[in-house]
C-alpha positions, 0 to 999 in steps of 0.5 A, a space after each residue: 600752403 601748397 595747393 596739392 590738387 591732382 591734375 585732371 586728364 584734360 590738363 595732362 592732355 594739354 601738356 602733351 599737346 605742347 610736344 612733337 614726336 619725331 624719329 631720328 638717329 643717334 650721332 654722338 654719345 655724351 656723358 650722363 646718358 645724353 645723346 645728340 640725335 639728328 632729325 630730318 623734319 620735312 626736309 630740314 635737318 636738325 640736331 637735338 641734345 636728348 636725355 633718356 626718359 625715366 622708364 628707359 633708364 629704369 629698365 637699363 635700355 642701352 642706346 648706342 651711336 647709330 641707333 634709331 630712336 623716337 624723341 619728344 621735343 617741346 615746341 618752346 625749346 627745339 634744341 633739347 628733347 627726351 628719348 622715349 623709344 629705341 627702334 630696333 632692326 633686330 630679327 627674331 629667329 623663327 622656330 619651326 
């Protein structure tokens, strides 16, 4: 019989502490919504294979080569990550 106990806020917070949030640039696009993101972390350059988070996938947010993105990387596996946010440089027109 499974233990169907819900996670407490403390347990969820501990899971979040195992991940690092970084910003990088998409350098390559792979099939099945996977991307290679180049990250510069304190002077060290590293490339990470990332997939899109569920909320971004549900909202059909497009990510193209050259886009700046925010990713989460696990401390245990630094070669894979999750894209959680696409940073935009779009300018909003001002209506006077």
